[in-house]
VOMIVO-609299 format. One line per 2 residues: for each residue y negated, x negated, z negated of N, C-alpha, C. Coordinates in nm, 3 decimals. Atoms other than C-alpha are relative to their C-alpha. Layout:
<atoms>
Y X Z Y X Z Y X Z | ... .
</atoms>
This chain:
<atoms>
-0.023 0.081 -0.088 -13.540 -10.718 -9.328 0.043 0.117 0.107 | -0.074 -0.145 -0.063 -13.415 -10.533 -9.027 -0.077 0.009 0.127 .
0.110 -0.002 -0.141 -13.626 -10.432 -8.685 -0.145 0.062 -0.035 | -0.007 0.089 -0.089 -13.825 -10.440 -8.520 -0.038 -0.149 0.015 .
0.009 0.159 0.061 -13.808 -10.846 -8.485 -0.174 -0.039 -0.010 | 0.161 0.073 0.079 -14.184 -10.857 -8.473 -0.047 0.122 -0.088 .
0.043 -0.169 0.033 -14.366 -10.626 -8.713 -0.101 0.039 0.030 | 0.112 -0.050 -0.037 -14.596 -10.427 -8.635 -0.156 0.003 -0.047 .
0.046 -0.011 0.099 -14.813 -10.502 -8.919 -0.106 -0.146 0.019 | 0.026 0.092 -0.104 -14.910 -10.816 -8.704 -0.173 0.098 0.038 .
0.111 -0.018 -0.067 -15.189 -10.619 -8.535 -0.092 0.115 -0.002 | 0.113 -0.066 0.049 -15.403 -10.469 -8.774 -0.037 -0.065 -0.047 .
0.136 0.084 0.126 -15.668 -10.598 -9.088 0.170 0.007 -0.041 | -0.090 0.087 0.139 -15.393 -10.779 -9.324 -0.030 0.030 -0.168 .
0.072 -0.028 0.149 -15.387 -10.663 -9.692 0.066 -0.110 -0.103 | -0.036 0.143 0.044 -15.440 -10.931 -9.892 0.026 0.032 -0.218 .
-0.031 -0.042 0.203 -15.329 -10.945 -10.314 -0.084 -0.018 0.005 | 0.150 0.030 0.092 -15.652 -10.907 -10.507 0.019 0.004 -0.112 .
-0.051 -0.056 0.195 -15.552 -10.724 -10.836 0.052 -0.156 -0.099 | -0.075 0.048 0.104 -15.510 -10.896 -11.087 0.106 -0.019 -0.085 .
-0.184 -0.074 0.050 -15.158 -10.941 -11.296 0.013 -0.090 -0.121 | 0.005 0.127 0.149 -15.265 -11.235 -11.619 0.094 0.092 -0.102 .
-0.090 0.001 0.211 -14.988 -11.202 -11.909 0.094 0.110 0.098 | -0.135 -0.120 -0.069 -14.768 -10.905 -11.670 0.118 -0.121 0.027 .
-0.154 0.029 -0.047 -14.382 -10.981 -11.690 0.059 0.044 0.140 | -0.126 -0.142 -0.098 -14.209 -10.940 -11.349 0.172 -0.097 0.023 .
-0.094 0.077 -0.107 -13.867 -11.049 -11.212 0.011 0.006 0.105 | 0.005 -0.097 -0.100 -13.802 -11.092 -10.909 0.173 -0.089 0.065 .
-0.120 0.049 -0.042 -13.432 -11.163 -10.773 -0.021 -0.118 0.134 | -0.071 0.063 -0.064 -13.303 -11.437 -10.519 -0.196 -0.064 0.017 .
0.122 0.046 -0.005 -13.668 -11.585 -10.565 -0.047 -0.135 0.048 | 0.079 0.130 -0.053 -13.628 -11.972 -10.471 0.031 -0.045 0.113 .
-0.048 0.052 -0.167 -13.601 -11.937 -10.094 -0.112 0.144 0.016 | -0.014 -0.176 -0.132 -13.731 -11.668 -9.806 -0.134 0.089 -0.103 .
0.116 -0.054 0.065 -13.930 -11.372 -9.935 -0.024 0.017 -0.085 | 0.049 0.009 0.152 -13.858 -11.420 -10.310 -0.078 -0.113 -0.037 .
0.134 0.102 0.075 -14.050 -11.753 -10.314 -0.045 0.088 0.103 | 0.107 0.033 -0.022 -14.313 -11.600 -10.143 -0.053 0.133 -0.083 .
0.035 -0.124 0.093 -14.303 -11.292 -10.345 -0.033 -0.072 -0.201 | 0.036 0.032 0.108 -14.292 -11.498 -10.635 -0.081 -0.078 -0.015 .
0.115 0.023 0.002 -14.533 -11.697 -10.572 -0.141 0.077 -0.019 | 0.101 -0.109 0.004 -14.807 -11.423 -10.459 -0.048 0.021 -0.158 .
0.010 -0.029 0.078 -14.799 -11.292 -10.790 -0.015 -0.129 -0.112 | 0.071 0.133 0.104 -14.831 -11.636 -10.949 -0.126 -0.020 0.021 .
0.172 0.011 -0.040 -15.143 -11.684 -10.776 -0.082 0.125 -0.034 | 0.053 -0.083 0.096 -15.250 -11.390 -10.981 0.037 0.043 -0.114 .
0.009 0.006 0.201 -15.169 -11.467 -11.325 0.152 0.035 -0.040 | -0.154 -0.097 0.074 -14.806 -11.267 -11.397 0.030 -0.104 -0.048 .
-0.137 0.147 0.052 -14.506 -11.486 -11.552 0.083 0.068 0.083 | -0.093 -0.035 -0.091 -14.287 -11.474 -11.342 0.160 -0.051 -0.014 .
-0.185 -0.055 0.087 -13.898 -11.460 -11.432 0.087 -0.040 0.115 | -0.050 -0.036 -0.119 -13.698 -11.604 -11.081 0.189 -0.010 -0.050 .
-0.124 -0.043 0.058 -13.318 -11.513 -11.082 0.048 -0.014 0.115 | -0.144 0.011 -0.135 -13.043 -11.545 -10.844 0.096 -0.115 -0.030 .
-0.108 0.063 0.055 -12.702 -11.727 -10.810 0.030 -0.160 0.038 | -0.019 0.109 -0.100 -12.742 -12.046 -10.579 -0.081 -0.154 -0.232 .
-0.054 0.141 0.149 -12.725 -12.399 -10.816 -0.184 -0.007 -0.101 | 0.101 0.061 0.078 -13.018 -12.431 -11.100 -0.168 -0.120 0.027 .
0.084 0.139 -0.029 -13.206 -12.781 -10.968 -0.028 0.132 0.140 | 0.021 -0.029 -0.085 -13.278 -12.524 -10.665 -0.109 0.127 -0.008 .
0.159 -0.111 0.086 -13.513 -12.257 -10.922 -0.102 -0.185 -0.015 | 0.098 0.073 0.059 -13.636 -12.580 -11.055 -0.118 -0.020 0.088 .
0.110 0.087 -0.120 -13.827 -12.697 -10.729 -0.011 0.109 0.077 | 0.159 -0.146 -0.019 -13.956 -12.345 -10.678 -0.046 0.005 -0.030 .
0.084 -0.031 0.097 -14.055 -12.306 -10.977 -0.138 -0.163 0.026 | 0.162 0.165 -0.038 -14.271 -12.705 -10.892 -0.065 0.011 0.102 .
0.066 -0.006 -0.212 -14.351 -12.595 -10.550 -0.091 0.160 -0.117 | 0.084 -0.093 0.002 -14.524 -12.230 -10.689 -0.059 -0.065 -0.114 .
0.115 0.052 0.091 -14.706 -12.383 -10.971 -0.100 -0.162 0.092 | 0.085 0.098 -0.080 -14.793 -12.689 -10.760 -0.168 0.067 0.105 .
0.005 -0.086 -0.080 -14.914 -12.409 -10.474 -0.128 0.059 -0.054 | 0.057 -0.170 0.096 -15.084 -12.121 -10.724 -0.138 -0.109 -0.137 .
0.055 0.045 0.120 -15.191 -12.385 -11.012 0.009 0.034 -0.101 | 0.014 -0.091 0.097 -15.067 -12.152 -11.253 0.117 -0.089 -0.087 .
-0.059 0.020 0.165 -14.908 -12.280 -11.601 0.161 -0.045 0.083 | -0.192 0.035 -0.045 -14.571 -12.439 -11.523 0.119 0.087 -0.123 .
-0.089 -0.025 0.132 -14.442 -12.259 -11.838 -0.036 0.166 -0.019 | -0.035 -0.130 -0.005 -14.500 -11.945 -11.695 0.097 0.042 0.108 .
-0.095 -0.043 -0.084 -14.253 -11.979 -11.467 0.122 -0.018 -0.076 | -0.095 0.032 0.075 -13.915 -11.947 -11.575 0.118 0.052 0.076 .
-0.125 -0.016 -0.112 -13.506 -11.941 -11.406 0.114 0.087 -0.118 | -0.135 -0.056 0.088 -13.232 -11.675 -11.548 0.144 0.078 0.128 .
-0.089 -0.045 -0.044 -12.899 -11.673 -11.368 0.052 0.144 0.040 | -0.031 -0.177 -0.064 -12.782 -11.353 -11.173 0.030 0.014 0.131 .
-0.130 0.064 -0.146 -12.487 -11.341 -10.920 0.017 0.135 0.060 | 0.025 -0.151 0.027 -12.532 -10.956 -10.822 0.114 0.023 0.117 .
-0.121 -0.012 -0.005 -12.188 -11.077 -10.656 0.055 0.082 -0.047 | -0.083 -0.013 0.107 -12.022 -10.931 -10.952 -0.095 0.082 -0.134 .
0.048 -0.122 0.104 -12.115 -10.609 -11.205 0.016 -0.073 -0.151 | -0.006 -0.014 0.112 -12.047 -10.834 -11.464 -0.091 -0.108 -0.048 .
0.137 0.124 -0.022 -12.307 -11.104 -11.375 -0.123 0.063 -0.065 | 0.063 -0.133 -0.018 -12.532 -10.781 -11.374 -0.062 -0.025 -0.161 .
0.056 0.009 0.139 -12.467 -10.735 -11.783 0.029 -0.049 -0.059 | 0.077 0.090 0.093 -12.472 -11.050 -11.895 -0.123 -0.047 -0.009 .
0.131 0.084 -0.014 -12.823 -11.113 -11.765 -0.018 0.145 -0.116 | -0.004 -0.115 0.101 -12.917 -10.752 -11.879 0.005 -0.073 -0.228 .
-0.078 -0.006 0.123 -12.745 -10.879 -12.222 -0.086 -0.077 -0.011 | 0.074 0.089 0.040 -12.908 -11.246 -12.216 -0.175 0.062 -0.035 .
0.157 -0.039 0.021 -13.278 -11.070 -12.132 0.030 0.074 -0.121 | 0.079 -0.065 0.107 -13.245 -10.836 -12.489 0.015 -0.133 -0.097 .
0.020 0.070 0.134 -13.177 -11.185 -12.645 -0.054 -0.082 0.002 | 0.161 0.064 -0.048 -13.520 -11.309 -12.568 -0.024 0.100 -0.117 .
0.047 -0.006 0.105 -13.784 -11.342 -12.811 -0.063 0.145 0.016 | 0.045 -0.073 -0.017 -13.914 -10.994 -12.864 -0.170 0.011 0.118 .
0.129 0.016 -0.071 -14.260 -11.068 -12.706 0.010 -0.010 0.143 | -0.069 -0.020 -0.166 -14.071 -11.201 -12.377 0.150 0.079 0.045 .
-0.071 -0.126 -0.100 -13.899 -10.870 -12.294 -0.063 0.060 0.039 | 0.009 -0.107 -0.108 -14.137 -10.675 -12.224 -0.048 -0.047 0.158 .
-0.028 0.050 -0.096 -14.147 -10.650 -11.859 -0.153 0.186 0.119 | 0.144 -0.098 -0.131 -14.438 -10.488 -11.589 0.061 0.038 0.105 .
-0.039 -0.007 -0.119 -14.242 -10.547 -11.266 0.144 -0.030 -0.002 | -0.055 0.078 -0.090 -13.900 -10.584 -11.134 -0.002 0.067 0.155 .
0.036 -0.029 -0.123 -13.870 -10.657 -10.760 0.174 -0.070 0.009 | -0.098 0.015 -0.040 -13.510 -10.624 -10.644 -0.032 -0.079 0.161 .
0.042 0.038 -0.153 -13.552 -10.871 -10.340 0.144 -0.026 0.080 | -0.146 0.093 -0.021 -13.230 -11.083 -10.323 0.090 0.124 0.110 .
-0.136 -0.107 -0.074 -12.962 -10.920 -10.037 0.056 -0.124 0.068 | -0.041 0.140 -0.083 -12.785 -11.068 -9.795 0.079 0.082 0.168 .
0.020 -0.070 -0.151 -12.725 -10.930 -9.371 0.203 0.022 0.020 | -0.130 -0.006 -0.001 -12.335 -10.939 -9.432 0.061 -0.109 -0.124 .
-0.079 0.067 0.046 -12.027 -11.126 -9.601 0.114 0.028 -0.005 | -0.110 -0.025 -0.045 -11.679 -11.165 -9.474 0.100 0.078 -0.175 .
-0.090 -0.060 0.115 -11.389 -10.931 -9.757 -0.104 0.050 -0.106 | -0.009 -0.029 0.078 -11.479 -10.779 -10.077 -0.095 -0.063 -0.167 .
0.103 0.079 0.113 -11.672 -10.813 -10.391 0.119 0.001 -0.165 | -0.088 0.024 0.132 -11.478 -10.924 -10.740 -0.004 0.162 -0.078 .
0.028 -0.185 0.067 -11.535 -10.522 -10.849 0.086 0.097 0.142 | -0.053 -0.130 -0.124 -11.365 -10.394 -10.487 -0.110 0.044 0.063 .
0.127 -0.065 -0.147 -11.651 -10.338 -10.279 -0.035 -0.122 0.078 | 0.029 0.070 -0.122 -11.731 -10.434 -9.957 -0.152 -0.077 -0.030 .
0.120 0.159 0.074 -12.020 -10.777 -10.031 -0.149 0.142 0.041 | 0.141 -0.104 -0.036 -12.306 -10.536 -9.857 -0.010 0.066 -0.097 .
-0.002 -0.110 0.079 -12.286 -10.256 -10.044 0.007 -0.057 -0.119 | 0.039 0.101 0.139 -12.271 -10.444 -10.365 -0.074 -0.087 -0.078 .
0.095 0.098 0.045 -12.499 -10.707 -10.327 -0.082 0.053 0.005 | 0.126 -0.078 -0.081 -12.766 -10.490 -10.157 -0.003 0.122 -0.066 .
0.065 -0.101 0.064 -12.744 -10.162 -10.346 0.124 -0.024 -0.113 | -0.075 -0.035 0.107 -12.441 -10.134 -10.620 -0.066 -0.108 -0.138 .
0.031 0.143 0.083 -12.594 -10.476 -10.818 -0.098 0.032 -0.039 | 0.097 -0.034 0.065 -12.877 -10.403 -10.801 -0.055 0.174 -0.112 .
0.008 -0.109 0.089 -12.844 -10.000 -10.909 -0.007 -0.057 -0.091 | -0.009 0.072 0.198 -12.710 -10.183 -11.264 -0.094 -0.071 -0.093 .
0.096 0.124 0.058 -12.940 -10.405 -11.331 -0.132 0.055 -0.003 | 0.113 -0.089 0.080 -13.234 -10.138 -11.256 -0.025 0.066 -0.064 .
-0.002 -0.098 0.090 -13.090 -9.911 -11.509 0.036 -0.074 -0.061 | 0.011 0.064 0.157 -13.005 -10.200 -11.753 -0.138 -0.066 -0.006 .
0.066 0.075 0.042 -13.335 -10.349 -11.748 -0.185 0.127 -0.039 | 0.090 -0.146 -0.053 -13.542 -9.941 -11.723 -0.040 -0.033 -0.178 .
0.139 -0.010 0.167 -13.628 -10.001 -12.144 -0.063 -0.076 -0.024 | 0.117 0.185 0.037 -13.838 -10.366 -12.121 -0.071 0.062 0.095 .
0.104 -0.023 -0.135 -14.009 -10.190 -11.821 -0.113 0.060 -0.092 | 0.043 -0.047 0.083 -14.340 -10.045 -11.995 -0.128 -0.038 0.060 .
0.125 0.051 -0.100 -14.749 -10.006 -11.830 -0.067 -0.054 -0.084 | 0.117 0.046 0.002 -15.026 -10.191 -11.907 -0.178 -0.044 0.042 .
0.177 -0.023 -0.074 -15.360 -10.136 -11.926 -0.016 0.154 0.116 | 0.024 -0.163 -0.112 -15.298 -9.763 -11.777 0.084 -0.041 0.070 .
-0.055 0.020 -0.152 -15.125 -9.893 -11.516 0.150 -0.004 0.000 | -0.187 -0.060 0.030 -14.711 -9.756 -11.495 0.054 -0.156 0.061 .
-0.145 0.115 -0.052 -14.441 -10.046 -11.445 0.051 0.018 0.169 | -0.010 -0.056 -0.174 -14.321 -10.072 -11.096 0.106 -0.117 -0.047 .
-0.055 0.024 -0.015 -14.023 -10.118 -10.953 0.043 0.005 0.133 | 0.016 0.029 -0.177 -13.977 -10.245 -10.583 0.134 -0.061 0.046 .
-0.123 -0.010 -0.064 -13.636 -10.243 -10.389 -0.020 -0.045 0.150 | 0.007 0.018 -0.198 -13.635 -10.405 -10.059 0.117 0.018 0.076 .
-0.126 -0.096 -0.132 -13.435 -10.204 -9.767 -0.106 -0.044 0.127 | 0.029 0.074 -0.154 -13.492 -10.258 -9.434 -0.044 0.108 0.072 .
0.137 -0.130 -0.164 -13.653 -10.036 -9.091 0.226 0.036 0.041 | -0.065 -0.029 -0.046 -13.258 -10.066 -9.043 0.112 0.091 -0.059 .
-0.041 -0.178 0.087 -13.156 -9.725 -9.279 -0.003 0.079 0.131 | 0.054 -0.155 -0.039 -13.294 -9.552 -9.021 0.137 0.031 0.107 .
-0.140 0.024 -0.130 -12.951 -9.681 -8.783 0.144 0.029 -0.085 | -0.151 -0.070 0.060 -12.686 -9.462 -8.971 0.086 0.106 0.035 .
-0.060 -0.159 0.014 -12.437 -9.195 -8.997 -0.037 0.106 -0.133 | 0.004 -0.108 0.170 -12.541 -9.075 -9.351 0.040 -0.078 -0.084 .
0.011 0.058 0.152 -12.570 -9.147 -9.702 0.171 -0.054 -0.004 | -0.110 0.017 0.005 -12.223 -9.335 -9.734 0.055 0.004 -0.172 .
-0.041 -0.059 0.142 -12.021 -9.188 -10.056 0.200 -0.003 -0.067 | -0.205 0.048 0.043 -11.606 -9.238 -9.985 -0.026 -0.102 -0.008 .
-0.064 0.083 0.052 -11.465 -9.464 -10.237 0.060 -0.124 0.083 | -0.099 0.147 -0.061 -11.187 -9.596 -10.004 -0.152 -0.058 0.124 .
0.051 0.029 -0.015 -11.434 -9.648 -9.757 -0.094 -0.130 -0.002 | 0.078 0.066 0.038 -11.681 -9.822 -9.957 0.073 -0.132 -0.032 .
-0.106 0.141 0.047 -11.343 -10.083 -10.083 -0.008 -0.095 0.084 | -0.069 0.090 -0.134 -11.331 -10.229 -9.694 -0.004 -0.026 0.007 .
0.142 0.161 -0.045 -11.453 -10.542 -9.569 -0.019 0.089 0.119 | 0.070 -0.053 -0.083 -11.712 -10.437 -9.379 -0.068 -0.151 0.171 .
0.091 0.130 -0.145 -11.872 -10.654 -9.003 -0.101 -0.068 -0.026 | 0.142 0.111 -0.040 -12.187 -10.806 -9.136 -0.139 0.128 0.032 .
0.064 -0.076 -0.040 -12.463 -10.707 -8.996 -0.080 0.131 0.122 | -0.021 -0.009 -0.157 -12.429 -10.609 -8.650 0.120 0.168 -0.029 .
-0.151 -0.117 0.034 -12.163 -10.324 -8.831 -0.144 0.138 -0.060 | 0.063 -0.084 0.104 -12.294 -10.009 -9.037 -0.087 -0.015 -0.095 .
0.072 -0.043 0.104 -12.292 -10.115 -9.323 -0.136 -0.102 -0.095 | 0.164 0.066 0.057 -12.601 -10.354 -9.395 -0.067 0.182 -0.024 .
0.145 -0.146 -0.029 -12.850 -10.004 -9.277 0.109 0.025 -0.093 | 0.019 -0.071 0.079 -12.623 -9.801 -9.530 -0.062 -0.032 -0.134 .
0.068 0.073 0.129 -12.659 -10.074 -9.816 -0.117 0.032 0.008 | 0.154 -0.078 -0.026 -13.017 -9.999 -9.722 -0.045 0.097 -0.048 .
0.025 -0.156 -0.069 -12.988 -9.638 -9.675 0.029 0.087 -0.154 | -0.056 -0.066 0.163 -12.847 -9.599 -10.083 -0.123 -0.037 -0.020 .
0.166 0.102 0.089 -13.134 -9.839 -10.155 -0.127 0.082 -0.048 | 0.211 -0.123 0.013 -13.458 -9.570 -10.040 0.092 0.120 -0.057 .
-0.077 -0.111 0.076 -13.164 -9.317 -10.202 -0.020 0.033 -0.120 | 0.010 0.011 0.194 -13.183 -9.461 -10.532 -0.163 -0.001 -0.026 .
0.199 0.030 0.092 -13.563 -9.514 -10.542 -0.048 0.156 0.013 | 0.060 -0.117 0.030 -13.624 -9.137 -10.485 0.087 0.044 -0.119 .
-0.080 -0.089 0.092 -13.332 -9.052 -10.727 -0.057 -0.017 -0.179 | 0.055 0.074 0.132 -13.492 -9.288 -10.987 -0.133 0.044 -0.034 .
0.094 -0.085 -0.003 -13.854 -9.154 -10.885 0.015 0.121 -0.008 | -0.010 -0.221 0.028 -13.771 -8.729 -10.991 0.034 -0.092 -0.112 .
-0.014 -0.054 0.179 -13.639 -8.871 -11.328 -0.056 -0.074 -0.067 | 0.106 0.080 0.053 -13.884 -9.094 -11.381 -0.149 0.039 -0.056 .
0.134 -0.128 0.039 -14.211 -8.992 -11.592 -0.117 -0.120 0.086 | 0.126 0.135 -0.046 -14.460 -9.181 -11.313 -0.122 -0.074 -0.089 .
0.145 0.086 0.110 -14.754 -9.260 -11.553 0.072 -0.092 -0.074 | -0.043 0.104 0.112 -14.514 -9.474 -11.761 0.069 -0.137 0.126 .
-0.118 0.097 -0.025 -14.193 -9.644 -11.470 -0.106 0.051 0.179 | -0.007 -0.098 -0.114 -14.290 -9.583 -11.073 0.122 -0.082 0.106 .
-0.105 0.101 -0.074 -14.038 -9.720 -10.805 -0.044 0.069 0.195 | 0.073 -0.032 -0.158 -14.087 -9.764 -10.417 0.148 -0.104 0.093 .
-0.065 0.116 -0.140 -13.867 -9.928 -10.123 -0.110 -0.061 0.052 | 0.090 0.067 -0.061 -14.002 -10.145 -9.929 0.087 -0.073 0.132 .
0.005 0.060 -0.106 -13.996 -10.268 -9.538 -0.039 -0.118 0.031 | 0.133 0.116 -0.103 -14.066 -10.649 -9.483 -0.043 -0.066 0.107 .
-0.020 0.056 -0.128 -13.949 -10.697 -9.117 0.038 -0.064 -0.037 | -0.046 0.096 -0.056 -13.821 -10.904 -8.927 -0.021 -0.182 -0.082 .
0.088 0.085 0.038 -13.860 -11.266 -9.124 0.037 -0.122 0.033 | -0.106 0.177 0.000 -13.771 -11.668 -9.061 0.017 -0.003 -0.115 .
0.013 -0.007 0.113 -13.601 -11.670 -9.366 0.154 -0.068 0.011 | -0.146 -0.009 -0.013 -13.239 -11.780 -9.512 0.085 0.103 0.084 .
-0.039 -0.097 0.028 -13.145 -11.469 -9.510 0.125 0.067 0.158 | -0.007 0.009 -0.195 -13.044 -11.549 -9.085 0.126 -0.091 -0.012 .
-0.113 0.156 -0.006 -12.781 -11.876 -9.247 0.114 0.021 0.054 | -0.140 -0.030 -0.029 -12.478 -11.668 -9.165 0.018 0.001 0.165 .
0.014 0.066 -0.136 -12.585 -11.700 -8.801 -0.014 -0.082 0.081 | -0.001 0.124 -0.133 -12.511 -11.898 -8.481 -0.137 -0.099 -0.058 .
0.090 0.030 0.035 -12.788 -12.137 -8.535 -0.063 -0.012 0.162 | 0.147 -0.078 -0.118 -12.925 -12.038 -8.156 -0.074 0.089 -0.021 .
0.044 -0.051 0.018 -12.929 -11.746 -8.254 -0.104 -0.032 -0.113 | 0.123 0.002 0.082 -13.149 -11.828 -8.594 -0.129 -0.073 0.102 .
0.091 0.032 -0.086 -13.360 -11.983 -8.329 -0.130 0.061 0.060 | 0.053 -0.089 -0.013 -13.390 -11.748 -8.172 -0.095 0.096 -0.039 .
0.057 -0.107 0.021 -13.510 -11.521 -8.419 -0.112 -0.035 -0.064 | 0.113 0.035 0.016 -13.770 -11.760 -8.558 -0.079 -0.028 0.071 .
0.054 0.018 -0.137 -13.896 -11.833 -8.213 -0.157 0.132 -0.093 | 0.103 -0.131 -0.025 -14.059 -11.422 -8.289 -0.009 0.050 -0.146 .
-0.028 -0.040 0.097 -14.003 -11.355 -8.655 -0.142 -0.084 -0.104 | 0.106 0.060 0.046 -14.279 -11.376 -8.877 -0.009 -0.103 -0.147 .
-0.051 0.055 0.083 -14.287 -11.557 -9.221 -0.006 -0.020 -0.090 | 0.055 -0.081 0.102 -14.223 -11.548 -9.518 -0.125 0.118 -0.062 .
0.124 -0.034 0.049 -14.531 -11.499 -9.669 -0.053 0.098 0.089 | 0.013 -0.083 -0.024 -14.640 -11.246 -9.435 0.113 0.127 -0.027 .
-0.019 -0.060 0.090 -14.351 -11.070 -9.547 0.017 0.045 -0.127 | -0.013 0.010 0.200 -14.336 -11.088 -9.937 -0.142 0.120 -0.018 .
0.120 -0.002 0.019 -14.698 -10.886 -9.855 0.010 0.162 -0.032 | -0.052 -0.136 0.051 -14.531 -10.518 -9.865 0.043 0.036 -0.166 .
-0.028 0.001 0.138 -14.395 -10.626 -10.160 -0.053 -0.001 -0.105 | 0.090 0.079 0.061 -14.635 -10.772 -10.344 -0.119 0.104 -0.005 .
0.124 -0.124 0.000 -14.884 -10.436 -10.229 0.063 0.097 -0.099 | -0.088 -0.087 0.105 -14.637 -10.201 -10.426 -0.004 -0.075 -0.134 .
-0.037 0.084 0.116 -14.551 -10.425 -10.716 -0.181 0.015 -0.063 | 0.130 -0.026 0.026 -14.968 -10.433 -10.752 -0.120 0.081 0.020 .
0.120 -0.111 0.018 -15.162 -10.156 -10.611 -0.029 0.062 -0.072 | -0.035 -0.118 0.086 -15.219 -9.854 -10.806 -0.019 0.120 0.117 .
-0.054 -0.108 -0.101 -15.202 -9.503 -10.657 0.096 0.000 0.116 | -0.130 0.035 -0.029 -14.867 -9.531 -10.508 0.015 0.129 0.031 .
-0.083 -0.092 0.050 -14.653 -9.226 -10.433 0.136 -0.083 -0.040 | -0.097 0.069 0.059 -14.368 -9.361 -10.649 0.139 0.119 0.066 .
-0.062 -0.038 -0.090 -14.060 -9.305 -10.487 0.031 0.005 0.143 | 0.052 0.031 -0.055 -14.212 -9.378 -10.212 0.087 -0.178 0.149 .
-0.053 0.153 -0.113 -14.078 -9.618 -9.879 -0.063 -0.020 0.085 | 0.128 0.075 -0.014 -14.323 -9.865 -9.787 -0.025 -0.119 0.136 .
0.000 0.125 -0.088 -14.390 -10.095 -9.479 -0.147 0.021 0.086 | 0.182 -0.004 -0.032 -14.733 -10.278 -9.342 -0.070 0.078 -0.105 .
0.050 -0.083 0.103 -14.801 -10.237 -9.664 -0.106 0.166 -0.035 | 0.022 -0.123 -0.019 -14.862 -9.827 -9.619 0.105 0.075 -0.005 .
-0.125 -0.061 -0.031 -14.609 -9.554 -9.623 0.003 0.015 0.129 | -0.055 -0.046 -0.103 -14.341 -9.519 -9.405 0.087 0.161 0.099 .
-0.152 -0.105 -0.030 -14.107 -9.261 -9.230 0.100 0.000 -0.009 | -0.162 0.011 0.071 -13.756 -9.279 -9.406 0.105 0.121 0.122 .
-0.106 -0.021 -0.071 -13.471 -9.176 -9.271 0.026 0.140 -0.009 | 0.064 -0.101 0.036 -13.401 -8.828 -9.238 0.114 0.067 -0.037 .
-0.120 0.061 0.043 -13.047 -8.885 -9.383 -0.013 -0.010 -0.156 | 0.071 0.024 0.141 -13.282 -8.892 -9.707 0.010 0.133 -0.002 .
0.062 -0.081 0.053 -13.284 -8.514 -9.679 0.076 0.083 -0.041 | -0.160 -0.085 0.092 -12.964 -8.424 -9.848 0.014 -0.039 -0.086 .
-0.018 -0.036 0.206 -12.995 -8.346 -10.203 0.179 -0.018 -0.008 | -0.162 -0.005 0.102 -12.600 -8.290 -10.226 0.015 -0.149 0.038 .
-0.055 0.078 -0.014 -12.537 -8.617 -10.026 -0.093 -0.137 -0.117 | 0.045 0.112 0.084 -12.786 -8.801 -10.277 0.078 -0.014 -0.125 .
0.004 -0.072 0.101 -12.721 -8.629 -10.544 0.180 -0.109 -0.020 | -0.086 0.069 0.122 -12.354 -8.776 -10.513 -0.002 -0.119 0.023 .
0.011 0.131 -0.022 -12.422 -9.115 -10.424 0.004 -0.047 -0.154 | 0.009 -0.001 0.084 -12.580 -9.068 -10.769 0.092 -0.030 -0.101 .
-0.089 -0.084 0.138 -12.333 -8.953 -10.999 0.122 -0.142 0.085 | -0.120 0.130 0.065 -12.061 -9.240 -10.853 -0.051 -0.094 -0.020 .
0.051 0.133 0.074 -12.254 -9.510 -10.874 -0.025 -0.050 -0.183 | -0.089 0.047 0.158 -12.255 -9.468 -11.260 0.076 0.036 -0.019 .
-0.159 0.023 0.044 -11.921 -9.387 -11.254 0.052 -0.182 0.003 | -0.066 0.134 -0.038 -11.853 -9.709 -11.071 -0.071 -0.116 -0.112 .
0.082 0.055 0.082 -12.129 -9.866 -11.317 0.003 -0.011 -0.139 | -0.018 0.083 0.111 -12.014 -9.811 -11.633 -0.156 0.084 -0.009 .
0.173 -0.053 0.122 -12.419 -9.585 -11.699 0.002 0.177 0.011 | -0.025 -0.122 -0.019 -12.500 -9.241 -11.790 -0.131 0.076 0.153 .
0.090 -0.006 -0.096 -12.570 -8.996 -11.479 -0.152 0.092 -0.017 | 0.077 -0.064 0.061 -12.800 -8.812 -11.761 -0.113 -0.042 -0.027 .
0.116 0.033 0.050 -12.974 -8.998 -11.932 -0.037 -0.174 0.073 | 0.022 0.135 -0.098 -13.200 -9.232 -11.738 0.029 -0.159 -0.114 .
0.022 0.159 0.057 -13.209 -9.542 -12.021 0.190 -0.003 -0.063 | -0.170 -0.065 0.080 -12.877 -9.662 -12.191 -0.011 -0.040 -0.145 .
-0.019 -0.033 0.098 -12.742 -9.582 -12.479 -0.059 -0.145 -0.122 .
</atoms>
């Protein structure tokens, strides 16, 4: 999500997903509606097995899976649901534990699409962090670290990690690393907190790509563009109507996630918008700040700063 309100991608030929993903397994967070639903639908249409993850009632995910099967013609049993609440690091750990308990043949993962996010929310998380930072970044950081052992190449194609960022990451005052600040409640979308959380996402993707063998696993940050979706549900009704009148629909917004999840020969660690590489914030050029964020995120989540895979 983010700026500009009308995606520039609408002015040029649109990329269309064509690469078959038959029998490849993907996790898509926040997949019961909006961009996540469109991403899951696109992957299912290409033949993938898709695990829809999120914190809303299981009935909403069951309805989403029924719709995906109806719209794509995919087998209903190629879709499944697992609960995941990014407001809680314990929920992320439970998700990873549940995944580890799946039958061995169902653990192998080709793609992790970190789609879920919020514009802002009052208060702090159960872990004591500002909500945008926790949901949009810190829990995503932990989920990715815990799922790395299950990500494997298929047919010579490296596995994919796609993290939804935003062009809002361009409008910040730098990578936040001060713990006292990050544990204070924020003011939502029109504060710096949303953009800062997405800047952290971009920093993480770059740090991850540095540490991974790109022939095995690749990582990307993507800007979907402003979208008429439930992302804006905390906004006043009049604002939601204004946004809907100019924003793209979720299927258009999902294209860049699908592009990075299914296309070959992309730059791991890159930031993509409109299905092409885009310029990211100059703040990401601070190796010191990026390394500080990595080390502190490892400490906050209980993951190793050195070994990329959990022991």
